[in-house]
C-alpha positions in Angstrom: 0.1 -0.1 0.0 1.2 3.2 -0.8 2.6 5.4 2.1 1.5 8.8 1.1 -1.7 10.1 2.7 -4.2 10.4 0.4 -7.2 13.3 0.6 -11.1 12.5 -0.7 -11.9 14.9 -3.1 -15.5 15.5 -4.0 -17.1 18.3 -6.3 -20.9 18.3 -6.9 -23.0 20.8 -8.9 -24.4 21.9 -12.1 -25.2 17.7 -12.8 -21.4 17.0 -12.3 -20.6 14.7 -9.2 -17.1 13.5 -8.8 -15.1 11.4 -6.2 -11.6 10.7 -6.3 -8.6 10.1 -3.7 -5.6 12.5 -4.4 -2.0 13.2 -3.0 -1.6 15.9 -0.1 0.5 17.9 -2.4 -2.2 17.8 -5.0 -4.7 18.6 -2.4 -2.6 21.6 -1.4 -2.7 23.3 -4.9 -6.6 22.7 -5.0 -7.1 24.4 -1.7 -4.7 27.6 -2.7 -6.8 27.7 -5.8 -10.3 27.7 -4.0 -8.5 30.2 -1.1 -7.2 32.2 -3.8 -10.7 32.6 -5.2 -11.9 33.6 -1.6 -9.2 36.2 -1.1 -6.8 34.0 0.1 -5.9 32.9 3.7 -2.7 33.7 5.9 -0.5 30.3 5.9 -2.3 28.8 3.1 -0.4 26.3 1.2 0.6 28.1 -1.8 0.5 27.1 -5.5 3.6 24.6 -5.0 2.3 23.0 -2.1 5.0 24.8 -0.2 3.5 26.4 3.1 4.1 30.3 3.4 6.0 32.1 5.9 4.3 31.3 8.7 4.9 27.7 7.9 7.9 25.4 8.3 8.9 25.5 4.4 10.2 29.0 2.5 11.1 29.6 -1.0 13.6 32.6 -1.7 13.2 34.9 -4.4 15.6 33.0 -6.8 14.1 29.8 -6.0 10.9 31.0 -7.2 12.5 32.6 -10.4 14.2 29.5 -11.0 10.5 27.5 -10.9 8.7 29.5 -13.0 11.3 30.3 -15.6 10.4 33.6 -16.9 12.1 34.3 -20.0 12.2 38.2 -20.6 12.5 41.0 -18.0 8.3 41.6 -17.9 8.1 38.2 -17.1 10.5 38.3 -14.4 8.5 41.4 -13.2 5.6 39.6 -13.0 7.1 36.6 -11.5 8.6 38.7 -8.4 5.4 40.4 -7.7 3.6 36.7 -8.1 6.7 35.7 -5.2 5.5 38.6 -2.9 1.7 37.4 -3.2 2.4 33.4 -2.9 5.5 33.6 -0.4 4.9 36.8 1.5 1.0 37.0 1.2 1.0 40.7 0.3 -1.8 41.7 -1.7 -0.2 45.1 -2.9 3.2 45.9 -3.9 5.3 49.2 -5.0 7.9 49.2 -7.9 10.9 49.9 -5.9 10.1 46.2 -3.8 10.1 44.7 -7.2 13.9 46.2 -7.6 14.9 45.1 -4.1 14.0 41.3 -5.6 15.7 41.5 -8.5 19.1 42.1 -6.2 18.1 39.7 -3.5 17.5 36.9 -6.3 20.9 38.0 -7.8 19.4 38.8 -11.3 20.6 41.7 -13.3 18.5 44.6 -12.8 17.1 45.4 -15.8 18.3 48.6 -17.8 15.0 50.6 -18.2 13.0 49.2 -15.3 10.7 51.9 -15.7 9.9 51.0 -19.2 9.4 46.9 -18.7 7.3 47.6 -15.5 4.9 49.8 -17.7 4.8 47.1 -20.3 3.7 44.8 -17.6 0.9 47.1 -16.4 -0.2 48.0 -20.0 -0.4 44.3 -20.7 -2.8 43.6 -17.9 -0.7 41.4 -15.7 -0.5 43.8 -12.7 -2.5 46.8 -12.0 -2.5 50.2 -9.9 -3.7 49.3 -6.6 -6.8 52.1 -6.1 -6.6 52.1 -2.8 -2.7 52.3 -2.3 -1.3 55.4 -4.1 1.9 53.9 -5.7 0.9 50.3 -5.0 0.6 47.3 -7.6 -1.1 44.2 -7.5 -1.2 41.0 -9.7 -4.3 41.0 -11.8 -6.0 37.2 -12.6 -4.5 37.7 -16.1 -1.0 37.9 -14.6 -1.9 35.2 -12.1 -3.0 32.7 -15.3 0.2 33.7 -17.1 2.4 33.2 -14.3 0.6 29.4 -13.3 1.0 28.7 -16.9 4.7 28.9 -16.9 5.1 31.8 -19.9 4.8 29.5 -22.9 6.4 30.0 -26.1 3.5 31.2 -27.9 2.9 33.7 -25.3 6.0 34.9 -25.3 5.7 35.3 -29.5 2.2 36.8 -29.1 3.4 39.3 -26.6 6.8 39.8 -28.0 5.5 42.3 -30.6 4.0 44.5 -28.1 7.4 44.9 -26.1 9.6 45.6 -28.9 6.9 47.3 -31.1 6.3 49.8 -28.5 10.3 50.6 -27.5 10.7 50.7 -31.4 7.6 53.2 -31.8 9.0 55.5 -28.9 12.8 55.2 -31.0 11.2 56.4 -34.2 9.4 59.5 -32.5 12.0 63.0 -33.6 
């Protein structure tokens, strides 16, 4: 018999009835999704199954970046914003915190962080927090991108937006 603890999951509604036994890690991920849709809970299990800072396991910014494998600077900005939410339970953050996390993770600071940060905002991955001036939050779209792992088709689809805006600004007299 398998020595890992099995959790029973049951879903019911809209003509659907599903019951299954799953591993603790998968149950943790499901709970994280359920809690995130209700505003989250401090000390809850994160998207990876690792507990947040209040628990036994902690993840550094560098580990979080390595796990999500962002390809471009805007992807890294989103990833570090997600790290603040998941690992530190921060609903809002400031651009300076992202700058510090680049250093903490041993990453080179983007040559034009302001431009890259504005691009992440204009792409709808993060948004200004209306309740806290100068603060931002990760949007639902941003979390979908982050949990999707920056697939090649997303990078191709958004590449023109990123480089195109920079080229358009350079072309202006």
